[in-house]
Each structure stands twice: as C-alpha cells, then as structure tokens.
N, C-alpha and C positions, 0 to 999 in steps of 0.2 A: 746742178747747175744750171743757172742762168745766160748761160753757153756754151759752144760748145769751135774747139778746135782742130779742124784737119792738118796734118803735119806729112809734109809727100818732099821731095826733092826736085827742080827740074837747071839743065846746063848749071851743072853743083853746086846747084843754089838751093839755098833753105826757102822754102813758100812753103807761111801760115794762114794759109783760109778761116778769117772767121767770125762765127758766126752767135749774139749775145744778144741780150736786153735788160731790160733793169732787174736791178737784191739786191741781197744784198751777198750772195752764196759774189755775184759779178764784179761785185767796189774791192774784196779785198781779194780774188782770190782770180784775176784775167791775167794779170798781172805776172806772178807767180809763175802761176799755167803757162803762159806765153816764153815763157823767159827761158824752162826747163823744159819746154820742147824743144826749143831754139838750141839747145846748148845737149841733149840727147842725139834728135837729129845730125849734127853737126856731127858732134861727136861718133858715130857710128858710122857717115857716111863719105866724113872728109870731108864735107863739104866748105866750098870759100866761104866769109868774114860775112860777107852780107849779106841781109834778109829782106826778105820781101815779106809783105805781108796785105794779103782780100783778104777786104772789110766785106762784110754782106748785113747791112741794116743798114736802115734806111735814118738811123736814127745815131747820136756819139754823142756820148759825154763825159763826168770826171776818169773812169771804168776803164772807158778807150785809151783816151793822149793821156792816164799813169801809166798805161801796160805800153806804151810809145815812148813813152818814155824811160822807161825803164826798159826793154828794149833793144835803145840808139845808145842808151848807155852802156852796153852788150858788145853790143855792132859795132859803132864806129869810135871807136881810139883809137884808125891811123885813121891819114886822109883819107886815102882812095874807099874803106874798110864805106857803105852804107849799110841807111837802112831806107827801103820801097813800101812806100804805105797805098794800094792799092785800094780806087772803089769807095775809095772815105766819103761821106756822106758828104756831096752840095755845100747845103743848107749848115752843112756847122762846119765846112772853113774856114767862114770868119775867124771862128773863139781857135783854132786851130794860128795862126796867124797872128792873135789877139797874144797867146799867152808864148810866143815864138816861137812854137816850135819847127817851125821852118823856116826856119833863116839860122839852126845850127848843121854845122857843117852834118854830112854825109846824112842829111835827112830828105826825103825829099817824097813829091804825091805826084801819078801814075795813069791814066783811066786802062790798062793793063797789066796783068802777068807780061805779056811783049813786050809792052811797051819798056816796062823796068822790063825783061832780060836785056833789050835793044840798051837801058839807060847806063846797065853795067855791062856793054857790049859781050853778052854771050848769047845774044843772035847774033 
C-alpha cells in the first residue's frame, strides 16, 4: 500500500495519523481504511464522535480529499461533532477551499494535535 495509518486515542478523541503517497492503492483504499480505523477504535475505546486527522505528507491529491470527505460524513452528523485536519499541506489548502470542504459544518483545520484538542475543548 502507498499509505500508512497509525491510530490512537488522545483525551477521549480518535486521532488518525496518515502518511501517504501516490499510487493505485492510495486512490482506492485510503478512504475505506480511514473510516474503518475510526469506527473500530471508537467502538473499542468508547471515544467521542469527533476525530482528528494528522497529515504527514508534503503533497495532497484527490485520494486524501476523498478520504477526508468520507470520514467527515461519518463523524460530523451532529452539530457538535467535528473532524479536524492537522498539518494539511499549506500549498494545497486552496484546493480544499475551492471544493468547499473547509466550509462544511464540523470540518476545520489546525496546526497541531494540541490546537485541535483545544478546539474540541479537550485540553
């Protein structure tokens, strides 16, 4: 696979750390894997519904945008639930804005996991 996902719970919140590149596996499976990891960890650990995705890549393409949108649909079905994306490559934020992802209720960007946890009022 052309991606790796590490998952953990911090302050009762699912945190997915995603490192990815380009390739067929990334395009077809990243979204499914992120949603499945979120569901599994949340069910096992009883975490809150909100989620933080920490990006470890210098580029961003359609695979990560699609994965974030699919995860957002899973996470942000109620007003208080949020999907916060950390460390999204700066050069690609304009693309997120252009397609409207950053305007969706419950989706936001942060500079660090700590900042995201503060947004969620977990620390």
